[in-house]
TILO-539021 format. One record per residue (C-alpha): residue number from 1; x, y, z. Coordinates in steps of 0.5 Angstrom, whole numbers, plus 500, padded with zeros to 3 digits. Example, Ala and Ser with C-alpha at 12.3 -4.5 7.8 and 13.67 -1.06 7.14 Angstrom:
residues 2
- 1; 525; 491; 516
- 2; 527; 498; 514
***
This chain:
residues 737
- 1; 784; 587; 380
- 2; 784; 583; 386
- 3; 783; 589; 391
- 4; 783; 588; 398
- 5; 776; 588; 401
- 6; 774; 594; 405
- 7; 775; 593; 413
- 8; 772; 598; 416
- 9; 766; 600; 411
- 10; 767; 607; 409
- 11; 762; 611; 412
- 12; 760; 618; 411
- 13; 763; 619; 418
- 14; 769; 616; 416
- 15; 770; 620; 410
- 16; 769; 627; 414
- 17; 774; 625; 419
- 18; 779; 624; 413
- 19; 777; 632; 411
- 20; 773; 630; 405
- 21; 767; 634; 404
- 22; 761; 630; 401
- 23; 761; 632; 394
- 24; 769; 631; 394
- 25; 768; 624; 396
- 26; 762; 623; 390
- 27; 767; 626; 385
- 28; 772; 621; 388
- 29; 767; 615; 387
- 30; 765; 618; 380
- 31; 773; 618; 378
- 32; 774; 611; 380
- 33; 767; 608; 379
- 34; 767; 604; 385
- 35; 767; 605; 393
- 36; 775; 606; 395
- 37; 779; 602; 400
- 38; 781; 605; 406
- 39; 788; 606; 404
- 40; 785; 609; 397
- 41; 781; 614; 402
- 42; 787; 615; 406
- 43; 791; 617; 399
- 44; 785; 621; 396
- 45; 785; 625; 403
- 46; 792; 627; 403
- 47; 792; 629; 395
- 48; 786; 633; 395
- 49; 787; 636; 402
- 50; 788; 644; 402
- 51; 796; 643; 404
- 52; 797; 638; 398
- 53; 792; 640; 392
- 54; 792; 648; 393
- 55; 785; 647; 391
- 56; 783; 654; 394
- 57; 789; 658; 392
- 58; 791; 656; 385
- 59; 787; 659; 381
- 60; 790; 666; 384
- 61; 797; 663; 384
- 62; 797; 662; 377
- 63; 796; 670; 376
- 64; 803; 671; 379
- 65; 809; 673; 375
- 66; 814; 667; 375
- 67; 819; 668; 369
- 68; 825; 672; 368
- 69; 832; 672; 365
- 70; 835; 669; 371
- 71; 829; 664; 372
- 72; 831; 656; 371
- 73; 825; 653; 375
- 74; 819; 657; 377
- 75; 813; 654; 382
- 76; 812; 647; 381
- 77; 818; 643; 383
- 78; 821; 642; 390
- 79; 824; 649; 390
- 80; 825; 655; 385
- 81; 832; 656; 382
- 82; 835; 662; 379
- 83; 841; 663; 375
- 84; 847; 667; 379
- 85; 852; 667; 374
- 86; 859; 663; 373
- 87; 855; 656; 372
- 88; 852; 657; 379
- 89; 844; 657; 381
- 90; 841; 659; 388
- 91; 836; 654; 390
- 92; 831; 656; 395
- 93; 824; 656; 398
- 94; 820; 657; 404
- 95; 814; 653; 407
- 96; 810; 653; 414
- 97; 810; 649; 420
- 98; 804; 653; 423
- 99; 799; 648; 426
- 100; 805; 642; 428
- 101; 809; 648; 432
- 102; 803; 650; 436
- 103; 801; 643; 438
- 104; 809; 641; 439
- 105; 813; 647; 439
- 106; 820; 644; 439
- 107; 819; 638; 434
- 108; 814; 642; 430
- 109; 819; 648; 428
- 110; 825; 643; 428
- 111; 821; 638; 423
- 112; 819; 645; 419
- 113; 827; 646; 418
- 114; 828; 639; 416
- 115; 823; 639; 411
- 116; 825; 646; 407
- 117; 832; 643; 407
- 118; 830; 637; 404
- 119; 826; 641; 399
- 120; 833; 644; 397
- 121; 838; 639; 397
- 122; 833; 634; 393
- 123; 834; 639; 387
- 124; 841; 637; 388
- 125; 843; 644; 392
- 126; 848; 644; 398
- 127; 844; 648; 403
- 128; 848; 654; 405
- 129; 843; 658; 409
- 130; 836; 658; 413
- 131; 832; 663; 415
- 132; 825; 664; 418
- 133; 819; 668; 420
- 134; 815; 667; 426
- 135; 809; 670; 429
- 136; 807; 669; 436
- 137; 801; 671; 440
- 138; 800; 677; 445
- 139; 806; 677; 450
- 140; 801; 677; 456
- 141; 798; 671; 453
- 142; 800; 665; 458
- 143; 802; 660; 452
- 144; 807; 665; 449
- 145; 813; 664; 452
- 146; 812; 657; 452
- 147; 811; 657; 445
- 148; 817; 662; 443
- 149; 822; 658; 447
- 150; 820; 651; 444
- 151; 820; 654; 437
- 152; 827; 658; 438
- 153; 830; 651; 441
- 154; 827; 647; 435
- 155; 830; 651; 430
- 156; 836; 652; 433
- 157; 837; 645; 435
- 158; 835; 642; 428
- 159; 839; 647; 424
- 160; 845; 647; 429
- 161; 846; 640; 429
- 162; 845; 639; 421
- 163; 850; 644; 420
- 164; 847; 650; 416
- 165; 847; 657; 419
- 166; 841; 660; 421
- 167; 842; 667; 418
- 168; 836; 672; 418
- 169; 828; 672; 420
- 170; 823; 676; 423
- 171; 819; 676; 429
- 172; 812; 679; 431
- 173; 807; 679; 436
- 174; 800; 680; 436
- 175; 793; 677; 440
- 176; 791; 675; 433
- 177; 796; 669; 434
- 178; 794; 667; 441
- 179; 791; 661; 438
- 180; 795; 659; 432
- 181; 802; 661; 431
- 182; 806; 662; 425
- 183; 813; 658; 423
- 184; 815; 659; 416
- 185; 822; 656; 415
- 186; 826; 658; 409
- 187; 832; 655; 406
- 188; 837; 657; 400
- 189; 842; 652; 397
- 190; 847; 652; 391
- 191; 848; 648; 385
- 192; 851; 648; 378
- 193; 846; 650; 373
- 194; 847; 643; 369
- 195; 846; 639; 375
- 196; 839; 641; 377
- 197; 835; 635; 379
- 198; 827; 634; 378
- 199; 821; 630; 381
- 200; 818; 627; 374
- 201; 820; 620; 373
- 202; 822; 617; 366
- 203; 823; 610; 363
- 204; 818; 604; 364
- 205; 821; 599; 369
- 206; 826; 603; 373
- 207; 827; 602; 380
- 208; 823; 606; 385
- 209; 828; 606; 391
- 210; 826; 608; 398
- 211; 832; 612; 402
- 212; 834; 615; 409
- 213; 830; 613; 415
- 214; 825; 608; 417
- 215; 818; 609; 417
- 216; 814; 610; 423
- 217; 807; 612; 425
- 218; 809; 619; 427
- 219; 806; 625; 423
- 220; 800; 620; 420
- 221; 794; 625; 418
- 222; 799; 631; 418
- 223; 797; 634; 412
- 224; 790; 633; 413
- 225; 791; 637; 420
- 226; 794; 642; 417
- 227; 788; 643; 412
- 228; 783; 645; 418
- 229; 782; 650; 423
- 230; 784; 649; 430
- 231; 778; 647; 435
- 232; 778; 645; 443
- 233; 782; 639; 441
- 234; 788; 642; 438
- 235; 792; 638; 444
- 236; 789; 632; 442
- 237; 793; 632; 435
- 238; 800; 632; 438
- 239; 801; 625; 435
- 240; 800; 628; 428
- 241; 807; 632; 429
- 242; 813; 629; 426
- 243; 819; 627; 430
- 244; 826; 630; 427
- 245; 833; 627; 427
- 246; 838; 632; 424
- 247; 844; 628; 424
- 248; 840; 623; 420
- 249; 838; 628; 415
- 250; 846; 631; 415
- 251; 847; 623; 412
- 252; 842; 624; 408
- 253; 844; 630; 405
- 254; 851; 627; 403
- 255; 849; 621; 401
- 256; 844; 624; 396
- 257; 849; 629; 393
- 258; 854; 623; 392
- 259; 849; 619; 389
- 260; 847; 624; 384
- 261; 854; 626; 383
- 262; 855; 618; 381
- 263; 850; 619; 375
- 264; 845; 614; 379
- 265; 839; 619; 379
- 266; 833; 620; 374
- 267; 828; 623; 379
- 268; 828; 625; 386
- 269; 822; 627; 391
- 270; 822; 629; 398
- 271; 817; 625; 402
- 272; 814; 631; 406
- 273; 807; 632; 407
- 274; 803; 626; 406
- 275; 809; 622; 405
- 276; 810; 616; 401
- 277; 803; 618; 398
- 278; 805; 625; 395
- 279; 812; 623; 393
- 280; 810; 617; 389
- 281; 804; 620; 386
- 282; 807; 626; 384
- 283; 813; 623; 381
- 284; 809; 619; 377
- 285; 804; 624; 375
- 286; 809; 629; 373
- 287; 813; 624; 368
- 288; 806; 621; 365
- 289; 808; 614; 368
- 290; 805; 609; 373
- 291; 807; 607; 379
- 292; 807; 600; 383
- 293; 809; 600; 390
- 294; 810; 593; 394
- 295; 810; 596; 401
- 296; 813; 589; 404
- 297; 819; 592; 402
- 298; 819; 599; 406
- 299; 823; 599; 412
- 300; 819; 600; 418
- 301; 821; 602; 425
- 302; 815; 599; 428
- 303; 812; 592; 428
- 304; 805; 591; 424
- 305; 804; 597; 420
- 306; 798; 597; 415
- 307; 799; 600; 408
- 308; 794; 605; 410
- 309; 799; 607; 416
- 310; 805; 607; 411
- 311; 802; 611; 406
- 312; 800; 616; 410
- 313; 806; 617; 415
- 314; 810; 623; 415
- 315; 816; 620; 418
- 316; 822; 625; 417
- 317; 829; 624; 413
- 318; 826; 620; 407
- 319; 827; 620; 400
- 320; 824; 617; 394
- 321; 828; 616; 387
- 322; 828; 613; 381
- 323; 834; 610; 379
- 324; 838; 610; 372
- 325; 838; 602; 369
- 326; 844; 598; 372
- 327; 846; 603; 378
- 328; 842; 599; 383
- 329; 848; 596; 386
- 330; 852; 602; 386
- 331; 847; 607; 389
- 332; 846; 602; 395
- 333; 853; 601; 396
- 334; 853; 609; 397
- 335; 847; 609; 402
- 336; 850; 603; 406
- 337; 856; 607; 407
- 338; 853; 613; 410
- 339; 849; 608; 414
- 340; 842; 609; 411
- 341; 836; 605; 409
- 342; 836; 603; 402
- 343; 830; 599; 399
- 344; 827; 598; 392
- 345; 820; 598; 393
- 346; 817; 598; 386
- 347; 818; 600; 379
- 348; 815; 605; 374
- 349; 810; 602; 369
- 350; 806; 605; 363
- 351; 799; 604; 366
- 352; 798; 611; 369
- 353; 796; 607; 375
- 354; 798; 608; 382
- 355; 798; 601; 385
- 356; 800; 599; 392
- 357; 801; 592; 394
- 358; 802; 589; 401
- 359; 802; 582; 404
- 360; 800; 580; 397
- 361; 794; 584; 396
- 362; 792; 590; 392
- 363; 791; 596; 397
- 364; 790; 601; 392
- 365; 789; 602; 385
- 366; 788; 609; 382
- 367; 789; 613; 376
- 368; 795; 617; 378
- 369; 795; 623; 374
- 370; 787; 624; 375
- 371; 789; 624; 383
- 372; 792; 631; 382
- 373; 789; 633; 375
- 374; 782; 632; 378
- 375; 783; 635; 385
- 376; 778; 640; 386
- 377; 779; 647; 384
- 378; 775; 652; 387
- 379; 774; 659; 385
- 380; 771; 661; 392
- 381; 767; 667; 394
- 382; 770; 673; 396
- 383; 769; 680; 399
- 384; 773; 686; 399
- 385; 774; 689; 406
- 386; 771; 696; 407
- 387; 777; 701; 406
- 388; 779; 704; 412
- 389; 779; 712; 413
- 390; 786; 716; 412
- 391; 788; 718; 419
- 392; 791; 725; 419
- 393; 797; 727; 423
- 394; 793; 732; 427
- 395; 788; 726; 429
- 396; 794; 723; 433
- 397; 795; 727; 439
- 398; 803; 727; 441
- 399; 801; 726; 448
- 400; 808; 724; 450
- 401; 815; 727; 448
- 402; 819; 724; 442
- 403; 824; 721; 446
- 404; 819; 717; 450
- 405; 816; 715; 444
- 406; 822; 712; 441
- 407; 824; 709; 448
- 408; 817; 705; 448
- 409; 818; 703; 441
- 410; 825; 700; 441
- 411; 823; 696; 447
- 412; 816; 694; 444
- 413; 816; 686; 443
- 414; 816; 687; 435
- 415; 822; 692; 435
- 416; 826; 690; 440
- 417; 833; 686; 439
- 418; 832; 679; 437
- 419; 839; 677; 439
- 420; 836; 673; 445
- 421; 833; 669; 439
- 422; 839; 669; 434
- 423; 844; 668; 438
- 424; 841; 661; 440
- 425; 842; 659; 432
- 426; 849; 658; 429
- 427; 849; 663; 424
- 428; 857; 663; 422
- 429; 858; 655; 421
- 430; 861; 654; 414
- 431; 864; 660; 415
- 432; 861; 664; 409
- 433; 856; 669; 413
- 434; 858; 676; 412
- 435; 853; 680; 415
- 436; 849; 676; 421
- 437; 842; 677; 423
- 438; 840; 684; 426
- 439; 841; 688; 419
- 440; 837; 689; 413
- 441; 839; 683; 410
- 442; 843; 677; 411
- 443; 849; 676; 406
- 444; 852; 670; 405
- 445; 859; 669; 401
- 446; 858; 665; 395
- 447; 864; 660; 395
- 448; 870; 664; 395
- 449; 867; 670; 393
- 450; 867; 675; 390
- 451; 860; 674; 389
- 452; 855; 674; 395
- 453; 847; 672; 396
- 454; 843; 677; 400
- 455; 837; 674; 404
- 456; 831; 677; 408
- 457; 824; 675; 410
- 458; 819; 681; 410
- 459; 811; 682; 412
- 460; 807; 687; 415
- 461; 801; 684; 417
- 462; 797; 690; 420
- 463; 798; 693; 413
- 464; 795; 687; 410
- 465; 789; 687; 415
- 466; 788; 694; 414
- 467; 788; 694; 406
- 468; 790; 687; 403
- 469; 792; 690; 396
- 470; 797; 695; 399
- 471; 799; 690; 404
- 472; 801; 685; 399
- 473; 805; 690; 395
- 474; 809; 693; 401
- 475; 811; 686; 403
- 476; 815; 685; 397
- 477; 817; 692; 397
- 478; 820; 691; 404
- 479; 824; 685; 401
- 480; 826; 689; 395
- 481; 829; 695; 400
- 482; 832; 690; 405
- 483; 836; 687; 399
- 484; 838; 694; 396
- 485; 840; 697; 403
- 486; 846; 692; 403
- 487; 848; 693; 396
- 488; 844; 687; 393
- 489; 840; 687; 386
- 490; 834; 683; 388
- 491; 833; 677; 383
- 492; 827; 673; 386
- 493; 822; 671; 391
- 494; 819; 665; 395
- 495; 813; 666; 399
- 496; 809; 663; 404
- 497; 802; 666; 404
- 498; 799; 665; 411
- 499; 791; 666; 412
- 500; 785; 664; 416
- 501; 779; 659; 413
- 502; 778; 661; 406
- 503; 771; 658; 406
- 504; 769; 665; 409
- 505; 769; 670; 404
- 506; 772; 676; 408
- 507; 778; 671; 409
- 508; 778; 669; 402
- 509; 778; 677; 400
- 510; 784; 678; 404
- 511; 788; 672; 400
- 512; 786; 675; 394
- 513; 787; 682; 395
- 514; 794; 680; 398
- 515; 796; 676; 392
- 516; 794; 681; 387
- 517; 798; 686; 391
- 518; 804; 681; 391
- 519; 803; 680; 383
- 520; 803; 688; 382
- 521; 809; 689; 386
- 522; 813; 683; 383
- 523; 811; 685; 376
- 524; 814; 692; 377
- 525; 820; 691; 381
- 526; 822; 685; 376
- 527; 822; 680; 382
- 528; 819; 674; 380
- 529; 816; 669; 385
- 530; 819; 662; 384
- 531; 817; 658; 389
- 532; 812; 658; 395
- 533; 807; 655; 400
- 534; 800; 657; 402
- 535; 798; 656; 409
- 536; 790; 656; 410
- 537; 785; 655; 416
- 538; 790; 658; 421
- 539; 785; 660; 426
- 540; 782; 657; 432
- 541; 775; 657; 434
- 542; 773; 661; 428
- 543; 778; 667; 430
- 544; 783; 668; 424
- 545; 790; 670; 424
- 546; 792; 677; 421
- 547; 793; 676; 414
- 548; 801; 674; 413
- 549; 803; 673; 406
- 550; 811; 673; 408
- 551; 816; 674; 403
- 552; 823; 671; 402
- 553; 827; 675; 398
- 554; 834; 673; 395
- 555; 839; 678; 392
- 556; 845; 678; 388
- 557; 852; 682; 390
- 558; 857; 681; 385
- 559; 862; 684; 389
- 560; 862; 683; 397
- 561; 867; 689; 397
- 562; 861; 694; 395
- 563; 856; 691; 400
- 564; 853; 696; 405
- 565; 851; 696; 413
- 566; 847; 700; 417
- 567; 852; 702; 422
- 568; 854; 709; 423
- 569; 861; 709; 421
- 570; 865; 716; 423
- 571; 863; 722; 426
- 572; 861; 729; 422
- 573; 858; 725; 416
- 574; 852; 728; 413
- 575; 845; 724; 414
- 576; 840; 724; 408
- 577; 833; 721; 407
- 578; 831; 718; 400
- 579; 824; 719; 398
- 580; 818; 723; 400
- 581; 816; 724; 407
- 582; 809; 726; 409
- 583; 808; 723; 416
- 584; 803; 717; 415
- 585; 801; 715; 421
- 586; 795; 710; 419
- 587; 796; 703; 421
- 588; 803; 705; 424
- 589; 807; 702; 430
- 590; 807; 709; 433
- 591; 799; 708; 433
- 592; 799; 701; 436
- 593; 805; 702; 441
- 594; 805; 709; 443
- 595; 797; 710; 442
- 596; 794; 703; 443
- 597; 790; 704; 437
- 598; 789; 699; 431
- 599; 786; 703; 425
- 600; 787; 707; 419
- 601; 789; 706; 412
- 602; 796; 703; 411
- 603; 801; 708; 407
- 604; 800; 707; 400
- 605; 806; 704; 396
- 606; 808; 707; 390
- 607; 812; 702; 386
- 608; 815; 707; 381
- 609; 818; 711; 386
- 610; 820; 704; 390
- 611; 824; 702; 384
- 612; 827; 709; 382
- 613; 829; 710; 389
- 614; 832; 703; 390
- 615; 836; 703; 384
- 616; 839; 710; 386
- 617; 841; 708; 393
- 618; 844; 701; 390
- 619; 848; 706; 385
- 620; 851; 710; 391
- 621; 853; 704; 394
- 622; 856; 701; 388
- 623; 860; 707; 387
- 624; 862; 708; 394
- 625; 859; 715; 395
- 626; 855; 712; 402
- 627; 858; 709; 408
- 628; 851; 707; 411
- 629; 844; 705; 409
- 630; 838; 703; 412
- 631; 831; 702; 409
- 632; 825; 706; 413
- 633; 820; 701; 415
- 634; 816; 700; 422
- 635; 817; 706; 427
- 636; 819; 711; 421
- 637; 825; 715; 421
- 638; 827; 716; 428
- 639; 827; 708; 429
- 640; 831; 707; 423
- 641; 836; 712; 426
- 642; 836; 709; 433
- 643; 838; 702; 430
- 644; 844; 706; 426
- 645; 846; 709; 432
- 646; 846; 703; 436
- 647; 849; 699; 431
- 648; 855; 704; 430
- 649; 855; 706; 437
- 650; 855; 713; 435
- 651; 850; 718; 436
- 652; 847; 724; 431
- 653; 845; 731; 431
- 654; 838; 731; 427
- 655; 833; 737; 425
- 656; 827; 737; 421
- 657; 823; 741; 416
- 658; 817; 745; 418
- 659; 810; 744; 416
- 660; 810; 737; 418
- 661; 808; 735; 426
- 662; 814; 733; 429
- 663; 811; 726; 431
- 664; 809; 725; 424
- 665; 815; 726; 421
- 666; 819; 722; 426
- 667; 815; 716; 426
- 668; 811; 716; 420
- 669; 811; 710; 415
- 670; 811; 713; 408
- 671; 814; 708; 404
- 672; 820; 708; 399
- 673; 825; 711; 403
- 674; 832; 710; 406
- 675; 836; 713; 411
- 676; 843; 714; 407
- 677; 850; 717; 410
- 678; 854; 721; 405
- 679; 862; 719; 405
- 680; 866; 725; 407
- 681; 865; 731; 402
- 682; 860; 727; 398
- 683; 854; 730; 400
- 684; 854; 735; 394
- 685; 855; 730; 389
- 686; 849; 726; 392
- 687; 844; 732; 392
- 688; 846; 733; 384
- 689; 845; 725; 383
- 690; 838; 725; 386
- 691; 836; 732; 382
- 692; 838; 728; 376
- 693; 835; 722; 377
- 694; 828; 725; 380
- 695; 829; 722; 387
- 696; 827; 726; 393
- 697; 833; 727; 398
- 698; 833; 731; 404
- 699; 839; 732; 409
- 700; 836; 731; 416
- 701; 843; 732; 420
- 702; 850; 729; 421
- 703; 853; 723; 425
- 704; 857; 724; 432
- 705; 857; 724; 439
- 706; 854; 719; 444
- 707; 846; 721; 443
- 708; 841; 723; 438
- 709; 840; 730; 439
- 710; 833; 733; 437
- 711; 831; 740; 437
- 712; 827; 742; 443
- 713; 828; 735; 446
- 714; 832; 731; 452
- 715; 838; 728; 449
- 716; 837; 720; 447
- 717; 843; 717; 449
- 718; 845; 711; 445
- 719; 847; 707; 451
- 720; 840; 708; 454
- 721; 837; 706; 447
- 722; 841; 700; 447
- 723; 839; 698; 454
- 724; 832; 699; 452
- 725; 832; 695; 446
- 726; 837; 689; 448
- 727; 834; 687; 455
- 728; 826; 687; 454
- 729; 826; 680; 450
- 730; 831; 677; 455
- 731; 828; 679; 461
- 732; 821; 677; 458
- 733; 823; 670; 457
- 734; 827; 670; 464
- 735; 821; 671; 467
- 736; 818; 664; 465
- 737; 817; 659; 470
***
């Protein structure tokens, strides 16, 4: 082996700059039996960082339920795949682009969208929808407006230009995100079940082909930057943020699907985090093969790029493929037709070595499987958070009227309308969006119907902070309810687990608790995890974000005609609450927004009740016994009713049982609940079915009029609610200079 001499010399300072701890570097030295070259140091820093190796989390991720009768591909590939019948599969995943979006919000968010779209079409699927989950700092923080505006523009700029509808998401604000915002992007695609493509290389001596855009110096050390917390130098990391080109990605999509259809592709891998390094290593390691690359053949857009720079660049819109023998010319013709770079940059070997050559010299020669298999794996110490006391309704004074409290809640940053955001996204392109943003879940028609997919992203960070286990359960249950509320059968989830520094036992305790809760809920609800992402070190100067394990849920609607919305449809229809109401105010939106308090245990999640109540509601929808359905979540019953009234431009007269204080009944956040509206004359039938199923059901009013009318309260006009709800965010954003 004629390995290039080391320049510069590998020093402890250089190792630390690459994010490797001294013991990890010694582990690498023992693995290869010598001092590495600079390029080899860069390669291992990319492969062994948190973002790529999951070294702090994989011991816990293995405990999640990942299989089921519909699961074709679970975690471990570019995206998860589930069977939706008729020879079709839904392909989906969610990933984070948190650190880049804080440094450069437009490009950070844009390239987050681009990366997740590539994960989906790398599997052979055509993307049909995008979603997101966003968290920003306190609305009074001086950077929040700038970050929000840039992130929204980046998501819209990339998705709209690429041509995929952005159909749903969630947005929240809290001071704990002041120094570290969250941008989680989800994409969903459709593929034939017999035309799924995977990353594992096969066959010795086959051509390895570089496809797409040219390589530049943008994004170098992007994965390493994502595996460390921020300090005072966050702004200096701007060069590690990638630059996206959605029009090039659209060409890449079409070229990839065409080359797949032509039978040219043996395996394919997106060049995402750690770029050429991770894509090449993963393809070889998964296939049990060696990889040899000649970087002289890599298309570069900048002159004088070194092997180190090419291997670590995270330039966007690039793919790596192993081609079928004899298909090189046909594949090249397809890519040239689409105006994209096509270059044979190496071949597969039987050596199980990862060899990188540049200008006639060997820049790296490493054991390919050991790069992944021998990566550090930590069972980090963790401490469980102290349980918070349960807060009784009597300990939360009702200092404002119900009407005033409702108006405060619907115009709060978390609960106000996000129309200002989603109207910047093209949510109708491709013509299959049946339910647009603003409801419980987006609904996308599958081809010409009658099937549809329901999609949602959900998490309640304040619950996860108060009790990680219950918060993890609730994030899954909330996704389950949102899908159920539109008439979908929940079939699988993807997740994006956002936490602080796992080397701190209290943060690792949050992670462990949330994962255990997610696992328990997914098991009980037959809702397997098929893909996902872990984003750790989300903190600045030692201050961590709220634990935010975002759940992306996918459900199947067999017949679009049987789907449901939340809007009141007609006057005089009876309104019922499904599920038990006890008035739980701990960790609630009411406590936070109206009382300015963050305390108390969150509502417990009864998974048996969740499944029973959800199955009951879905049966009512499918048998057309209800005209409107909405799950009860943030803000409790009265906020849910207000959202239904605003959506339908219709009020309701409401009542409540005695025995529960009014503010606790209307704003408590007890779980496993839905508001349903009975079709005319179907109330008695709903009561009979609920009794037979053992489901708590309570009538609380009827639809009609132009206001929400509560006994002893001033009227709450729907028009006033809408004005409060719709105007807060545009006014807030319009105030930015």
